[in-house]
C-alpha positions in Angstrom: 148.7 69.9 151.6 150.9 69.4 148.4 152.2 72.4 146.8 151.2 73.3 142.8 153.3 75.0 140.1 152.0 77.8 139.0 151.4 75.7 135.5 149.4 73.6 137.3 147.3 76.2 139.3 146.5 78.0 135.7 145.7 74.5 134.3 143.1 74.4 137.2 141.6 77.6 136.9 140.9 77.0 133.2 139.0 73.8 134.5 137.2 75.6 137.2 135.7 78.6 134.7 133.2 76.5 133.5 132.3 75.3 137.5 129.2 76.5 138.9 129.6 77.0 143.0 128.0 73.9 144.4 128.5 74.8 148.4 127.1 78.7 149.6 128.8 80.2 153.0 126.3 82.3 154.6 125.5 83.9 158.0 126.5 80.5 159.5 129.9 80.6 158.6 131.9 77.9 158.2 130.6 74.8 160.6 131.5 71.3 160.8 128.6 69.8 158.8 129.9 72.4 155.9 133.2 71.2 156.2 132.3 67.5 156.0 129.9 68.3 152.9 132.9 70.2 151.0 135.4 67.7 151.8 132.7 64.6 150.7 132.5 66.9 147.5 136.5 66.7 146.6 136.6 63.3 147.5 134.4 62.8 144.6 134.9 65.7 142.5 138.6 66.7 142.8 137.9 70.4 142.0 134.7 72.9 143.1 133.6 76.2 143.9 132.1 77.7 146.7 130.4 81.1 146.8 130.6 83.4 149.5 126.9 85.1 150.0 126.9 88.5 150.9 125.7 88.2 154.6 128.6 86.4 155.2 130.5 88.1 158.3 133.9 86.1 157.5 136.2 87.2 154.5 137.0 85.2 151.8 140.6 84.5 152.3 139.6 83.6 155.7 137.5 80.9 154.6 140.0 79.9 152.0 142.2 79.3 154.4 140.2 77.3 157.1 138.6 75.3 154.5 141.9 74.4 152.9 143.3 73.5 156.0 140.3 71.4 157.6 139.9 69.4 154.2 143.6 69.4 153.2 143.0 70.8 149.8 144.5 73.6 148.3 142.8 76.7 147.3 143.1 77.5 143.6 141.9 80.9 143.5 140.0 83.8 144.7 137.9 85.9 142.6 135.2 88.2 144.7 133.0 86.1 146.4 134.1 82.6 144.5 136.6 80.3 145.8 138.2 77.5 144.1 139.6 74.3 146.0 141.3 71.2 144.2 142.3 68.1 146.4 143.3 65.0 144.6 141.1 61.9 145.2 142.7 59.1 146.9 140.4 56.2 145.4 139.7 57.5 141.8 141.7 60.2 141.0 140.2 62.1 137.6 142.3 65.0 137.0 145.9 64.6 135.7 148.3 68.0 136.4 150.2 68.9 133.4 
C-alpha cells in the first residue's frame, strides 16, 4: 500500500463528495465475498464509498483497517459511518493524483 500526501488526500476527498455508497456493511460484517466485491469495484472505479449500517457490530475505523489491508487500498476518510477507499487501477488508471 502506497502512502499519499495530504494534498492528494484532499483531492480524493473532493472527488468522493459526490459519490454515493455502493456497498453496505451490516450485521454479517466483513465477509470474503464482500472483500472480493470491493476489490473488483476498486479496480473498476478506483475510488468508492462504503456505508456501515447501524446493525453492524464493528466500528468503521476497524472495518477501514481490515478492508484496506485485504484489498491493498488506501482509506481516504471516515465520516461517521461512511468510509472512502482509493486504489489505483492496474489496467486502466483514470484518476491522476496531483
